[in-house]
Each structure stands twice: as C-alpha cells, then as structure tokens.
N, C-alpha and C positions, 0 to 999 in steps of 0.2 A: 906207687902212691896209694892205689886202692888196696893193695895187699897190706900195707902198713896200717891203714885205717881199719881193715878187718881184724888184724891182730890186736890193735888197741881196743876195739870194741869187744872182742872176745875176752881180753884181760879184764876189762871193766865189768863185764857180766859175771865172770868167775869170781872176782873180788867181792862183788855185791852179794853173790850167793854165799860165800864164806862168811861175810859180815852178818848176814841175817841168821846164820846158824850158830850165833854166839850162845844163846840159851834157848832151850825149847819153849815155844810159845805156849805150850800147854801147862807149863809150870807157873802157877800163880798162887801163892807167892814164889818167886824164884829161889833157888838154892845156891846159885853162884852168880858172880858179876865180873866186871873187868876193872882192874886198876892199872895205872901207869907207873912204872918204876924207872929211876935213873940207874946208872952203873953202880952207885953206892948202896942201893936198896931203899932210898928215900922215895916216897910217893910223890907223884906229879899230878897236875890237874887232868881229869878225864872229862870228855864231853860225850854225853849220852842223849839220844832222843828217846822220849818216853811218851806213853799214852797220856792224853789229856784227862786224867782221872786220878783222884787221890786214893781210890780203892784198888786200882790196878797197879801193882808194884813192879811190873816187868819193865825191862829196858830193851828197846828194839835194836839199837845200834850204838856202839860206843867206839870212840876213836881217841888216840893219843897224839897230840900235836908234837910232843917231844917224849923221849923215853921209849920204853918197851911195854907193849900191851901184855898183861898177865891175867890169867883166870884165877879167881880166888873165891872161896866159899863165903856165903852170907851167914853170919852167926845165927844159930838156932835160938829160939826163945829161951831166955834165962842165961844166955852166954854173952859176955861183953867182949868186944875186940881187945887185943892186947894194947897196952899203952905204947904210943909212938916214942921210942927212945933209940939211942945209938945201938944198944944190944939187939933190939928187935930188928933194926934195919940190917945189921950184919947177918942175923939169922935168916931173915927174909931173902937177902941176896944169895946166901949159901943154899937155901931150900928151893929156889926156882929151878924147875926142871922142865925143859921144853915149853916154856911160856906158861907154866901152871904152878899154883901153890895149893891146889886141891889136895886135901889130906895132910898138909904140912902142919907140924906142931911146934910150939914155942913155950918152953917152961911148963910142959904138961897140959897146955891148952891149945885148941886149934887156932891156926892163923886164919882169921876171918875178918870181915868188915861188917859194920852195921848196915842193915837193909834200908832202902828208901822209905820215907814216910814212917819212920819209927817214932812213936810218941811216948 
C-alpha cells in the first residue's frame, strides 16, 4: 500500500516537472505554445493557466481534456496564422512529428498560431 502511494507520488512529481517545462519561463513573449488536435487534425479546446497580467504573454501550464497535446510556434510579428480549412487540417495531421509542429510549413507559410493578447 505504501509502495503504491510512493509510486503514485513520484509519477505526479515527474508529470508536474514535465508540464512546467513546456516553454522556458525566460521567453517573454514566448515563441511557442500548445494546441490540442484530434485524430483528423482539427483543433480542440486547450486550457492554460496564465499570469494575471496583460503584459506577460507566457502560459505556465496547458492541458488537453481531449485530443493530443502538440507544440506549435507562435506567429512572429507580421505573419498571420493559416486559415482553418480542411486542407490545412490534413496538412497539420500529416506534419505532426513526435507531438510537435515546430518548423512545419503549409503552402509556403509556417504553421503557427496567434499569440495571446494580440491587439
């Protein structure tokens, strides 16, 4: 019984450490974030905890209630994310490698998402 509790506690600590390492805290504004994808490549809702500041654009911890958690780049200034359509979903599904879309391209433009608090 105690051994099971210790194993569960160790797993919880390990998963918390991996979750906090999603994006370096020194990156402000961040260059990548998390999205949730289903098996067809469609985006699903993602839940992130964020600092209580409109100026701090970092995301501390993101989770997916359904789907797969995928790293994706935040679009740089002057670049808009690709339009959500069936062709983009198919390309995104094919481009996911080891839970990441970092560096992936679609029709000559980077696969990226708009950052938080973009005005």
